[in-house]
Residue, then its C-alpha position, 0 to 999 in steps of 0.5 A: m650315098r645310101d638309098r633312103d626309103n628303100p623297102f628291100i622288096a619292091r612294092e609292086g611285088i608285095p601282093y604276090l609275096a603276101a599271096a604266097v605266104f597265105a597259101i603256105f598257111a592255108v595248106v598247112q592248116f588243112g594238114e598238108a604239110l608236104l604240099g606246103l613246100i610248093p608255095a614255099i618254093v614259090l615264095v622264095w622264087l618271088f623273093l628273088v625276083f622282087r628283091d630290091p636291096m639297098r645300094s651304096v651309090s658312088a657319086v661320079p661327076l659326069g659319070v654314067l652308071s649302069p641302070v641294071d644288074g646284068t652283063v654288057v652284050e654290045t657297045g658301039l655307035t648307032d645313027k638310030g638313037a631315040l633322039n634322032g642323032e648319032s650316039h654311043r649305044i651300050l646294050i646290057e642283058v638284064n640278070s633275071l635274078g638281079t635287083y627288080t628296079a632300074r636306076s637312073a644312069t645319071e643325074g638330071k631332069i626327066m624329059d618328055f620324048r613327045a616334045v621332040v619325037p613326032y607323034s607317030a614315033v612316040n610309041g617306039h620310045s614310050s618305054g624309055l627314060w630320057v634324062r638331060t643333065d645340068e651340063g645339057d647332055d642327053v642320056v637315054l635308057q630304053f628297054h627291050g624284050h619284055r617277058f609276058g608282055l610286061a613293059p617296065l614301069a616308071f615311077l618318076g614323072y616328066g619334069e622331075r629331077v632324078g639323082q645319079g643311081q636313084r631308083c626310077a622304074y620297075l624292070r618287070l622281067t625285061r630282058f635288055a636295057e639299052v643306054q644311049l649317050p652323046i657321041n663324045s662320051r668315053v665308054s669304059v665297059e666292053a662286051g662280056q663285062t658284068v655290071a651292077a645297077g647304081v654301082d658300076l661305071l659305064a661311061k663318062l660324059q666329056h666336057p672341056 
């Protein structure tokens, strides 16, 4: 499945790219062509940071796809999952020059943590994306290590349906993505493996 209505450059980055282009023209206009290399280099860097290329997303029934471009750092079990239960945990270090948007690991309905997590604990989960599949499985995506204090920004809301591999949030230079899966899932990646958002399979949900 090919992305639709994909701008190639994340909309959040367009003002910064426009400012860099304006700076290049302004510097050259004043006759300082060599100085124009500085904003030109910045423009190239911004393009790499905010790029949001189209992806061919493979439909994998009960599959859990990588939400980000990066490298798997750790896989294992945890009893401190966002939904207060034991779960599989996959930690991915985000490629800082990978695609700027995160993608939903699975298809389903976006749920609201506030419905099940005590109010005092909501802030610890506020940067997460909880998707409940049609089969009733809960898959949670959380982010850690925000550079410059910029937490990822979701552009889908509670109650909306999201497709497998669909663009769902701006990463905004975050360092790590964590995927939490039901305890009976079958994880298919290991530490050190490179994964691409919306393309590579992390695990499969298990049903009779």
